[in-house]
N, C-alpha and C positions, 0 to 999 in steps of 0.2 A: 769845870771845866766851863771856861769863859762865860762864869754866872749862870748857865742853862741847867737848871735842876730838872728839867723833865726829858735829858738826854742822857740815855743808857749806851755803852761800846761793849758789844760781847765779842769775844775774841776768839770766836767758834763761826762755822759754817752751817747755815740752817737745814734741815734735813728732817727726813720721816722719821727719825730714831736718835737717841743720845748715843755717842760712842765716837769710832775714828772712821774717818774713809780717807781713801788715796784721791789725790788731787792731782791728774795728771796737767803739768805747767805748759804743753803745747796748747791745751784746748782753754786756756784762760787767758782773761785779761791781765790776771794776775800775773803772768810771765814776765812782764817789763820791771814789775816791784821786785822779783827773785830773780835775777840774773844768775847770781851765783850757785842756783840748783839746777839739776838736769832731770830730765824724765819725772818723777813721782815724788811727792811729799806727803808725808800725812799730818791730816787736819782735825781736829775737834770738831764733833756734830754736835748740836742741840736741835731740839721742837721748839716750835714758836709756843706751844702751848706750856712748856718747862719754862720758858722765859718769861712768859705772861705771869703764870705760877709764882715764879721765885720772886718777881718784883712785886708781886701782888696787887696786879690791876685786875681792875672788876670786868673790863671788857677793851677791845681794841678797834678804835674808830675807821682809823684807814691802817693798810698795812702794802706799802709798795715792795714790792721784789723786783731785782734784776739778776737773775742767776741763769742766764744764757741757755736757757732749754731746761733748766733743772726745776722749775718751778712746781710740777707734779710731786715731786719727792719732798718738796719744803710745804706746800700746801696739806700733805698727808700728815703732818707734823702740825697740823691746826685743829 
């Protein structure tokens, strides 16, 4: 991807557990991108720990999250 070998795009939401969660579109900045959907959609969830393990990373030096108040659940998955 653009010659960057240290970038990984994960098509899932970070959470405290692996599975699926309902995303209420009215409560998310994603609403503008998902105009054709109304109400809620199901999204795949992953934990940061699982992503780190699957990528074979020894550690994470910096983790920046912007999850509009859901940070506690994201960090529970670390």
